C-alpha positions as CSV (number, residue, x, y, z in Angstrom):
1,F,-31.8,-65.3,-169.5
2,E,-33.4,-66.0,-166.4
3,L,-32.4,-68.4,-163.2
4,K,-34.5,-68.7,-161.3
5,T,-33.7,-70.4,-157.5
6,K,-35.4,-72.9,-155.9
7,Q,-37.9,-71.5,-152.9
8,Y,-36.1,-71.4,-150.1
9,V,-38.1,-72.3,-146.4
10,F,-35.2,-73.3,-144.1
11,E,-36.2,-75.8,-142.3
12,D,-39.7,-75.3,-141.3
13,P,-42.1,-73.3,-143.7
14,S,-44.5,-72.1,-141.6
15,Q,-41.6,-70.3,-138.8
16,I,-41.5,-66.2,-140.6
17,K,-37.6,-65.7,-141.6
18,Y,-36.1,-62.0,-142.0
19,I,-33.1,-61.6,-144.4
20,E,-30.7,-59.2,-144.1
21,Y,-28.3,-60.3,-147.2
22,L,-28.1,-61.9,-149.9
23,Y,-24.3,-62.8,-151.6
24,L,-23.9,-63.8,-154.3
25,T,-20.6,-64.1,-155.9
26,Y,-20.4,-63.8,-160.0
27,K,-19.2,-63.1,-163.5
28,F,-21.1,-61.6,-166.8
29,G,-20.2,-58.8,-169.2
30,A,-23.7,-57.1,-168.7
31,N,-25.9,-55.3,-166.8
32,M,-28.4,-57.7,-164.6
33,T,-31.5,-57.0,-162.7
34,L,-31.6,-59.8,-159.1
35,K,-36.2,-59.9,-159.0
36,F,-37.0,-61.4,-154.9
37,Y,-40.3,-62.8,-154.0
38,T,-41.3,-63.5,-150.8
39,D,-44.1,-66.0,-150.0
40,G,-44.7,-66.7,-153.5
41,K,-45.1,-63.2,-154.5
42,F,-42.4,-60.6,-156.6
43,S,-41.6,-58.4,-153.6
44,G,-38.5,-55.7,-155.4
45,E,-35.6,-55.9,-157.4
46,T,-32.0,-54.7,-157.5
47,E,-29.6,-53.6,-161.0
48,L,-26.3,-55.3,-160.7
49,P,-23.0,-54.7,-161.7
50,S,-21.9,-55.9,-164.5
51,H,-17.9,-57.3,-163.7
52,L,-15.4,-58.8,-165.8
53,T,-13.7,-60.6,-163.4
54,M,-15.4,-62.7,-160.0
55,M,-16.9,-60.7,-157.7
56,N,-18.4,-60.8,-154.2
57,R,-21.6,-59.0,-153.8
58,K,-23.5,-58.1,-150.2
59,I,-26.9,-57.7,-151.5
60,P,-29.4,-56.1,-149.1
61,V,-32.9,-57.2,-148.8
62,K,-34.3,-57.0,-145.3
63,R,-37.8,-58.4,-146.0
64,E,-39.5,-60.8,-143.6
65,G,-41.8,-64.2,-144.7
66,K,-42.1,-67.7,-145.4
67,T,-40.4,-68.6,-148.1
68,F,-38.1,-67.1,-150.3
69,Q,-36.6,-67.7,-153.9
70,F,-34.4,-64.9,-155.7
71,E,-34.3,-64.5,-159.9
72,L,-31.9,-63.5,-162.7
73,S,-31.6,-61.3,-165.1
74,Q,-30.6,-59.8,-168.2
75,S,-32.2,-59.3,-171.9
76,V,-28.6,-59.2,-173.8
77,E,-28.7,-61.9,-176.4
78,D,-25.0,-61.5,-176.9
79,A,-23.4,-64.6,-176.9
80,S,-19.8,-63.2,-175.8
81,K,-21.9,-62.6,-172.0
82,H,-21.1,-65.9,-170.3
83,L,-23.1,-65.3,-166.3
84,E,-20.3,-67.9,-164.2
85,L,-22.0,-67.6,-160.6
86,E,-20.0,-68.9,-158.4
87,D,-21.6,-69.1,-155.1
88,I,-25.4,-68.0,-153.1
89,F,-25.2,-66.7,-149.5
90,I,-28.0,-65.9,-147.4
91,E,-27.8,-64.4,-143.7
92,G,-30.4,-64.3,-142.1
93,Y,-32.8,-65.4,-139.3
94,Y,-35.3,-66.7,-137.3
95,M,-38.2,-64.1,-136.0
96,G,-40.0,-67.3,-133.6
97,K,-43.5,-66.2,-134.9
98,N,-45.9,-68.0,-137.2
């Protein structure tokens, strides 16, 4: 599967923002890949371990840009591995420049 978020602009698409962390609360029976997109371009990825119970993970993003998007992906096609995504929280701030 692939699950992509909307493109986040945080009220002002002209301002540069810095994303420090992404917090995900999820449950999934296999490892997943979290991909980062900054200003529409792929900017990195990290592996997320499987969790059989709901778990909150603090994921370092440490990127600056005007827009951000995130994608969860997994190659297992096993119907018994259902993703439950409860919450996404983004921690960051405005850089104060265009």
